[in-house]
N, C-alpha and C positions, 0 to 999 in steps of 0.2 A: 428582594422582586414584591409586588404587590399588584393588584387585582387593578384594569382598566384597560385604558391603552389608545392606540394609535386610530384615529379615524381611518375606517376601509369601506368600500362599498357594502351595501346592503344585502347582497346574494350572490351565492355562488351554485355552480353546477352539481356541484356536492356535496352532501351537508360537512360541517368542518367538527375536527376532534375538540372534545370540551378543553382543553389546553391553549386555543388559540383565545388573546386577549389574556394572557400572562405577561404582565407590562416588566421590562428590564430598561431602568433609565437610570443605574448610576454606574459609573466608571469601572469601581471595586467588584460589582456583580459582573459584569461582561468578562473581568480579566478572571475571576473565581470560577467561571462556566467553562472558560476556554482551557486552562492553565491549572486546573485540579488536579492535585499531585504533582507538582511541579517538579520537572528534573535537570532543565535545562536553565540556559539563560532566554529571558524576554527581552527584545528592546522596544524602547520607547521612546517616542520620535514628538519633537512639537516644534512644527515648523513655525520660525520664525524667534526662535526663544534663541537666546545667548548661545555662544558656542558649547560653552561648560553648561548648560543645560538642556541642551538640544536633544541629544543621545543619552538617556541612560538604558546603561544594563541591568537588568531587576534579575536575579538570581535568588534561586529557594531558600524561602524565609528570610530575605533580604526585610530587616527591621522600617525601612524606606516606605516600603510599600500601600501601607492604609494610610499613611497622610499623603503623598504622591499621588494617589487615586480620590482623595478628598479632595485635593485643592485644583486636580484636571475638569474639577464639574463647571460646565457653563464655559471650558478657556474653546479658542478656536485650533481648529486645524490638530488635531493632536491624533497618534496611532501607533497600534502597536503590534507586533510580531503575531500571526497564526500559530505558529510553530514555536518549536524549541533549541537551540543552538549552542554550543560549546564556545562560546564568548564572541562573536558574530556572525552576520547574516550570512555565512558561505554554504553551499551547498555539502562540501566535504565537513564541514562545521557540525551538521545537522546532529541534533540529540534527541528529539521527538516529535515525532508529526501527532499534531490534535484536532484537527480538523479538516474536511474537505469545504470548498468553497467557493462562492459564485458571485461576482461583480457584476451587478445590471444597471448601466447605463440609463438613465434617463427615462426609468420604470417604476411605477408608483402602484400599481396596480397588482396587488398581492394575491386575490384571486385567479387573475389571469396565469401566472406563475404553478400556484397549486394543481389549476385545471390543468397546465403544460406537462406537468410530471406525472398527474393520474395517468393521461393518454397515454403518455408511455410507459408506466407501469414503474418508475421511480419513487422511492418512499419522499416521504415531504421532510423540509430542512428541519436541525432542532429548534434553530434560531434564524429569526427576520430581522434584518437591521434597515430602518429607514435612513439612508446615510445622507440625507439631505439634499441629494441630485441624484438619486436612486433606490435600488437594494443590495445588500450583502446575505447572501445567504451562508446558513454553517451547519454543514452535517456532522455531528460532534463525535469523535474518534476515541476510543481506547488509546491509553498513549501507545505509541509505536515507534520503534526501532528504526533507524535508517536504513536497515535492510530493505524495508517495503517501499522505500521510494517509489520502483518503479509500478509499481500497481498503485499507489497513491496517484502518483501521475496519470495512469489510463485512466483512473476516474476523474479526475481533474478536468479531462482534457474530453470525456466523454459526456459529462455533465454542461461542460460550455457549450459543445456542438450542438446539446439538445436545446439548451436555452437561449443560442445566438440570435434566434429571430427575434426574441423580446428583448433584446439590446445587451445580450452578458458579452464581459470584455474579454476579448481573445487574447488580449496581452496577460491581462491579471492571473495566472497559473500556474505559476510556480511556487514551490515550497519556503521562499524567502519574502513572500509577501507580507506589507505592513498594512492593514486596514484600520478603518477609524473607529476611536472607542467611544463606545455609548456615552451619552452623558457631556458631551463635549457639543462644537457648534462647527458647525458646514455653512460657510456664505450666510451667516446669523441665525441659519437654521437648527433648530435640535437634532444631536441624532439619537435615536430612539430605536427600541427593540419587543420583539415579543416572541416569547420561548414559547415556541409549539411540543416541542415536548424535550425531556432534558436528558431523553435515551441516550447513552454511547454506543456507538456502534463500534464492534471489531471488524480487522480490515477483511476477514475472511467472509464476513456476512454481508457486508454493505457492499464490498466488490463483487460479488454475487448478485447481487440484486440491479446494480449498476450496469455489469458488463453481461449477464449473464440473462438475460432476457431475450437472445434473441432463438426465434423458433418456438417458444412457450405460447402455448393456448392462452387469450387471455381471461384473466380472473375479474371477479368483482372488484369495482375501486374500493369497497371497507375493506375487502381482502389486501388491496393492495398498500394502502393507508397505515394499516397496523403496521408497524416496523417492527414487533416482537413477531411475527409470523414468522414462523422460518422455511426455508425451502432447501430443499434436501442436494447434499453434495454442494456444497460451494465452493471445492475446491477445482472443479471444471472450467470455473469461472475467470479463474486468477492463474491459470498454469500458464508459465512460457510467455514472453514477448519480446519486442524488439529493443521495449525499454530495460526489459530486465537484462537483455544480453547486454547490452551497453554500459547499461549499469555497474553489471561485472567486469567490463573493459575499465572503466573508470578505477575501480575500487584496484585492479591490478596494477595499472598507471602508477595510483599512489603506493602499493607498495613496493613499485620496483625504486619509486625516489627514496621511502622509507631505508632499501637496504642499502641504499649508496650514501646515506648519511644526510638526504634531502641535498645532495650536490650533484646534479646529473653532469654527466661528464660533458665536454666541449667535442661538437659532431654529432651528439646525438639529443643535444638541448630544444633546437626547432622541432625535429619530428616529434620527440615527446612531446609538448605542448602544442603541436599539431595535433595527434591523435587525442589526447585528452580535451580538447575542445571539440571535436568531431564526437565522441561520448558523449559530452556535455549536450551537445545539440539536438540526440534525440531524447532526451529525457528532461530539458529543462526549457524554459522559454528565453530567444535570444538577448533578451534585454537584462539577462544575468550572467549570458557567458563572457562577456568582455572582463567584467568586475571580478568576476572568480578566477580566471584565466590568468590575469595581471598579479592576484592575489598567487596561485601556484607559481609562477614564474618566478616572482620573488622572492619565494621561500625557498623554491629547489634549485634555483639558477643564478648566473649573476647576468645575465640580459638585462641591457638598458630596458625603458619602459617600450620604445619605438620598436625594438626589437620583437619582445613580446608581441605587438600587437600585428607585428606583419605574421607574425606566425600563427597566430590565433585567425589571422581576417579572411583566408578562402573559407575555412570553417563557419564563420559567422554570416557571409555572403548567402552561404547554402539554407543557412538555419531559418533565416530572414525570408526569403525567397519559400521556403516550406512554410514560415508562418502566415504568407500571404495567400498562401493556397496555390502555387504556384507549380509548374512538373517542369520535367526535364525528358528530352528524347532520349530513351537507351536502348539499343537494340531493337527500335522499332514501335516501344512501347513509352507510354508518358508513364515517369514514375519521379517517387519523391525526390527532389534534389540535395535531398545530405546524403555525404559522403557515404559509402559501404564498403569494409575492408572485409577480405575473408580473414579465417584466425591465422592460418600458417603465415597470410600477407601482414597482420599486424604485427607475429611472432618476426619476421625477418626483417622487420626495418627496428625492432629493438632486441634484436638478437644479440650485438655487443654488451646490451645492460645487463642480460637475463642467463645468470650460471645454472648451470643444472640445479644447485643448490637451493636457490630462488623458486624452481619450479613446481616444486608441491605445495606453496603458497600461492600459486595463480588458478585463477579458474579459468579465465577466455583468453589469456595472450599467451597464448602454450603452442608449439606444433605440431602438427596433424599426428605424429608416432607417437606422441605422450596420449592426442584426446583420443587415439585408437585403443593405446592401451588402458586407459582409463573408463572406455567404453566398454572394452572386453570382463574388465573386473565390475563395473555396476550390473551387466548383466548375468555373469556368472553369480553374482549377492545374489539378483530376483530369482536365479534360479536356484539358490540355494537356500533362499526363504519361503520358497512354491514349496520346495523339496519336504523341508522341515514342516508346513503346514500339512503336506498331503501325512505325512509321517503322524504327524500329531491325531489327522482325522483318520487314515485307513492301515496306518502301519500294522495294526495288532490283526487285520485282517488275512492277512496272507501268509498262511502257516501250513497251509496245503493240507487241512485236515477238515475244515468246514467249519472250526471254532478259533476265537481269536484269541492271539498267543493270551492274554488277558484274560481270557475265560475259561484255560484250561483244567485248572484246577475247582471250579465251579462244576465244571461238566463230568470230570472225574468223580467228585462228590455225589452228583447226581445221578450217576449211574450206579453209583455203591448204593444207595439210597433205593432206587429200582428193584436192585437186584433183592436187597432187603423186604421188599413188599409193600413200599409205598406208595401214595397214589402221587401223578404227576401236581396235584395242587400242594399237597404235604412238602412235597420238595421245591415246589420254586418260593415255599413261604419262607423255608429252613435255607434256601440258599439264596434268596435275593434278586431272583428272575422270574418274568414269566411262563406261567405253566406253558405256553405253545411252546418257548425255547426247549423248557424242558423236553417237553414229545418229540421234539424234533431230534435233540442232541440223543436221547436215549432209544430213538428209531434207525437213526443212520448206524451207530456202532460205532461212530469213527472215533479217534483217539486222538 
């Protein structure tokens, strides 16, 4: 990277951080920033290349990487995945989340974007990419495991809602997205970038910054922009969500398939695929559902492609409606059109696929009786932990003698020394307690 950069408006409402203007213009620099400490496969795609060269899977330490990205400089329409996978760009093969991103169509005013983020008390992105037709914003993350996808998706949705008036693409919000590579070209325009800050966020902190701002008083913009300023108790912002619930359902659906050696029996295949598509509809964009379910169906059933399509079509239709902002009337209220099912209903639909031996591995598709037992166990564990903490803090107070159990020997020594004529201060120094405590012990005459 080198100083210099993209032409921008001359002024903003707020002072700029000193990092603004650090140019990023080489493909390998873009790759290295996104995929530092690479753990999974990065997909490299070049539109219009020969079939054999169009899609390239880049694994950690691939010796081709330096040469591939050297040759990419100045190429047309070249892309890489924002995140990493185990083989291919399926949600079920997600390996590592690397950044939050927003694709702003037809937007070139960087300062307008930064001002909007300031006004919403959202930290500035780590990188701003001029894509040739708009801007790509990246918030770099510490490498995150797949289980964090629900919170990641909530953050994505929140950023896109915020920046929609500035051209945020509501379709570009899934973890399987590929974005243009810096140093390549788009319609003759070079894809360039500025690094505002190379800081990598932990998910807990970025989620709190994005999701945990409701109800708090406004703070000075300088403090908002300081991405290292930590706010207390970030967990409160990210506990639970409908994303998390349906992500657990999706994981259970995959666990059921694995239990049956990835061969769902006849009579359950349509139900299994339908519920998988319902689960996906809650934490991925409709654009990714069809491909994901087709792959699931081919890997776990012997259904034909048209039958797989028939199974997921109702859920996909509802997901498309939700993405368009449509609602449906249910019990007199306008609600999100995506399907919702109770825990017991999910279990009843797939009951024949779930023997008791599998239940301990499942988190969301379990009968109410199992859920009730688990809740009792959870509450009992919480109570036990509280009692242990109370014991550690107060347990020695209840000897019914006025002296903690841990101080009984010290008390006896203090009284003995007092009987021999020692002063309170002499006793306190010898026993290692305050002279006020010695006075109290000796005055009460308790044992």
